[in-house]
N, C-alpha and C positions, 0 to 999 in steps of 0.2 A: 626399509624403514625411513621415517624422516630424520631430518638432522635434529629436531627437537628430541626424538625418541633417543638418539644416538647420545645425546647429552645428559641422560638421566642418571647416570652412574657416577661422574667425578665428584658431585657434591660429599658423598660420604668420606672419601680421603681427606677433604678439606675441613670437614668436621672432626675428624680424627687428630688432624694436624693442630687444629686451634685447641683440642682437648689438651694435647701432649705440649703445646706451648705454654698453658696456664699451669702444668704441673710441678715446673721449678719452684713455685711459690709455696708448695706443699712443706717441705723439709730442706731449708736452705743449708748449703754446705754440709749435707748428711748429718746434721745433728751436732757437728764440731764445735758450734759457738752456743749451743742451747743454754750454758752455765751462765752466760753474761747477757741474754735476750731478755727484754722486758716487753710487756705487751701494752698496746694502746688503750685508753689515753694517756698520753706521756706530755705532761706541762712543762716539766725540767728534764734537761739533760745532763747526765752525769759522765765523767770521763770513763767509769769501769763498766758502762752498760751500752747495749745497743738495742736501739727501737726495731721491734720485729719488722714492721713495714721497711724500714731502711735497709735491713739485712736481706729481705725478700727482693728488694729491688736490685741490690748488688749482685745477689745469687742470679736473678733472672738476666741480668747484664752479661754475667759470665757465661752462662748456658747457652744464651741466644746469639750474643756479638763477638765474645772472645774465644770461647772454647767448645765451639760445635762440634770440631773434629776430635775432641777428646771426651766430651760428655755426649752420649747419643740421646735421641728422644726416646728409645726404647728403654733405656736405663731408667729414665724419670718416670715411665710408665709403669715398669714391671716390679720396681722396688729393688732392683739389683745394685743400685748406686749406694754402696754403704760408707762408712768412715773407713773401714779397712780398705776398701777399693780406691778411695778418693784420696787417702793419704798420700801415697806415692806420686800422685799427679799434682800436688798442691805447690811444689816448687816452679813448675812450667806454669800453673794457673797464676799464681802470685807475681810471677814475671811479666805476664801478659796485662795482668791488673796494673802493676807499676807502671808499665809502658804506657797504657792507655790514660792512666791519670797524669803522668808527665806532659803526654802530648796535650790533653786538655788544658793544663795549667799554661802551657806555652802558647796557646793559640786560641784567642777568645771565640771564635767560630766552632772550633773543635769542643770547646767548653760548653758552648750552648747546645750543641748537638748531644753531648754526654748528659746534661741535665734533662734533655728531651727523652732520651732512652730510659733515664732513671725514674723519670715521672715526677719529681719535685726538686726544689733547691735544697731541701732538708736531706734528702738521700745523696744529693751529691756532695754536701757538705761533710757527710757521715763517712765518706769512702775512706780517708786518711786512718780514722779510727779503725773502720773495718780491716783495713790492711794489717794495722799493728795487732788487732785481736788475732787475725790468721797467723801472724809470726809467732804469737805468743800461744797459739793453741797447745802445744805439748804441755804448757805448764797449766792449762785450765783445769785438767784432770786432777793433778797434783793438788791444786788449791781446793777442789772440791773435797779430796780426801782428807786436806788439812783442815776444813771446815767440820767434818765428821769427827776427826781426832780431838778437836777442841773441847766437844761435850763430854769426852772421857777424862781430860785433865783435871784432876782435883784440886792441887795446889795453885794458888795464885801467882807464886813465884814461877812455877814451870810454865803456867798460861803466859807469863810476861816474857819469859824466854823464847817461847814459842811464837809470839808476835813480834819480837824483834828479830826474828830469823827471815820475816819477809822483806823484800828489797824495797825498803823505805826511802832509800836514796834515789829510786826510780818512779817518781810518782804516776806516770801513765801505766807502768806495768803493775805496780802495787794496787792501783786502782782496780784494774782487771782481776787481780787474783783476790782481793779483799770481796769484790763482787760475787765471785764464783764460789768463795769460801761461805759467804753469809748466808746463802740458800741452805746450808746444811746446820746452821748454828742455831741450837733450840734455845739457848738464854743469852740474849743479847746484852742483858743489863750486867751480867757478869763480865762480859767483853769491854763495856764502856767502863766499869769501875776499875779494872786492870788498866786501861789505857789512860785513865786518871791518874793512877799512881805513877805510871812511868812517865807521864809528862809533868808530874810535880805540882799540877794545878788542874781544877776544873773549869778554867776559864776557855772558851774555844780558841782564842789566841794561841794559848800554850798547847792545846791539843794538836792545832795545825802546825804549829814550829816544831813539835816533836815529831812529825811526819806520819800522824795518825789521821790526818785529814781525810785521805781515801776510806777509812772506816766509816766515818759520818757520812760520808757521800754514798757509800754502799749501803747504809741502814735507810737512809732516805730513799734511794733508789728502790729498795725492796719495798719500803713502805708504800710508795707510788704504785709499785706493782701489784699491790693488792686492791686497787681500785677497779680494776677490770672485774674482778671477782663480785663486786658489790652492786649485783643487778637484781634487786629484790622486786621483780616485776612479774606478775602472773601466779596463778595457783600452782604452776609447776615449776617454779624457780628451785634452784638446788639450795635448799636452806643451809644444808651442812656445809657446803662450799663457802656461801656468804658467811657464816658464822665463823669457819676457820680464818677466812680471809680479814675479817674484822677484828678478830682475836690477834692475829699475827701484826696487823696494823697498829693495835693497841700496844703490844710488847714492845715493838721496835721504836714507837714514838715516846713512850713513857721512859725507855732506856736513856733516850737522849735528853727529853725535858727534865727528867728527875734527877739528873746527874750532871749534865753540862751546863755551864753558865753561858748562855748565848747572848752577845751583844745586840742591843737595841738596834734595829734596821740593817743587821746583817744579812748577807745572803743565805745562811742556813737557817736563821730565825724566820725570813721571809719565806724560805719554802716549806717549813714546817707549818706556818699559819696558812698558806694556801692548800696544802695537802690536808689539813683537818677541815677547812672550809669544804673542799670537794667531798670528802667522805661523809661529812655530816649533811650535805645538800643531797647525797645519794639516799642516805638512810631515812631522812625525816620524812618524806611522803609515805613510806611504808609503816612508819610508827603511827602516824596519822589514821592508818586504816586498820590497826590491830583491834579496836573496840567495834567499830561497825561490822568487820568480817566476823568477829566472835559472836556478836548478837544475831547476825543473819544466819551463821552456822547452827547455832543452839536453839534458835526460836521456831517453834512448832509453826505451821501453815495455819492461815485463818481458816480454812475448809478442812477440818480433821479427815474427811475422806478422801482427799486428794493429797494428803501429806506425804511427802518423800523426802528422803535424804539426799542434801545436796552435797555430793563428794567434794565438788571442786571447792565450795565455801568451808567445808570442814578441813581440807587441806591447807587452805590460805589461812585459816583462824589459828592452826596448830603451828604453821610455820611463822605466823606472826609473833605468837607467844614465845617460841624459841629464840626469834630475833630480838624481842624485847628483853628477855632474859640476858642475852649476849651483850646488849647495849648497855644494861646495868652493870656489868663487870667492866665494860671497856669506856664507860662514859668520861672518864677522865682525860681521854684522848679525841674527845669530839667537842663540838659546842651544840649541844643538844638538851641541855638541862631544863629547860621550860617544857619542851615537847616531850620529853620523856617523863618528867614528873607527872605530866597531864595523863599520858598513856598509862603510865604504870598504876596509878591510883585508879582511874577509871575501868581499867581492865579487871582489877581485883572486884570492883562492885558489880561490874556487868557479869563477870563470871559467877560469883557467888549467886546473883539474882537468877540466872539463867540455870544453874544447877539445881536451886531450891524447885524452880518451876518443874524441871525434868524428872526430879525426885517425886513430885506430886503426880506428875503424869504416869509415872511407873506404878505409883499405887492406884490408879485408877484404871490402868491398861497394862498389865504386868507381862501380857505376851505380845505387845507390840514391838515388832523388831527394829522399826525406825526410830522408836522412843529410845529404846535400848541401845542403839548404835550411836544415837546423838549424845545420851549420858555418858557412854563410853568415852566419846572424843572430849567431852567436858572433863571429865575426871583427868584424862591424859594432860588436858591444858592446866588444870589444878595442880598436877604434880610438877609442872614446869614451873607454873606462876608463884605457887606458894611453896610445897614441900613435899616429900612422899609420904609423911605421916598424915598431914590433910587428905591426900588422895585415897590413902587406905581408910581412913575414917569414912570417906565418901562411899567407898566400896562396901563398908559394913553396913551403912545407912541404905544402900542401894538393896543389898541382900534382906536386910530387915523388912523393907518396903516390899519387896517381892513376896516375902514369906507371908506377912500380915494381908495381903491381898487374896 
């Protein structure tokens, strides 16, 4: 056989190795830090949260360059690397991370190489915070349980006592714990009102002085962490996920702006303003599409013989109406008043007009399945845009139209 033929087999292991090298980015540190990880895009960094891309970079550095003798590629591929297995190895892993970080800080060339390994200056700057989070990892699960417990505390005095049990004198640790707990807290407004009582004032300076600044930071970080969910693009966007993210953003922001007196020009006020702008910019284009989508979904084709149901447009229109209803509830946390008012009024006019046209078509063609399906979709939109009673009235009108035909 020729030399070329003899060389046909080696590329397969290389491809397998490349696949394995990419796997450490899937679940960094076996999920130990999931409670404090936030997703991109991240405009503002907060002391209690870690950007996922930075955690992934640190994890890849550990697996590839520091601890290849501890963490095998096979474990990363077959899923056997669990938090229970990794826990006993963490002291040695952290010792090596600390040594690597110390060497980089002592030698500019080593620091340059470390930045290159991590892939960005931001990931390099996040290493000390990552190490601090790993040292505090046993407390993160307790903080998560603490957040769940807060939802069951009925008395404000008991809630205040629980909040004061947190390590307020250790701001870095308190920031991590409050961030882990915040994911579980269903009513952030009650948390803020309790903090204001304990601080003796609603002024942001008083809140920070009393040690509860990490709570505000955690709420801002969680509000920012909803932005990656707001991707209302395409007919198959997960509208339920978008609406839940938008509503969670609204509850967090309103808890802050509705009760705390922020100083003009302060960092917290600037963060809130920027987050509101980002969310509004993501939602505004979709609001402008609601009425066109609605009309295209419910309008009959010009050629009755070639009329067909456009399922993608139907789905986009229903999703748009759901989004419009959610924005109506959350508009106080966004800068969308003019765009929303226009979409809200025009959607009502367009929906009523299209529903009447489809009812007329049902009278003319009572057995046409395309017209029936289009009217069903319109009634569903009316239930969301108006109310269930109006939708029920439309169903009775449809039944009457079918009988009269």
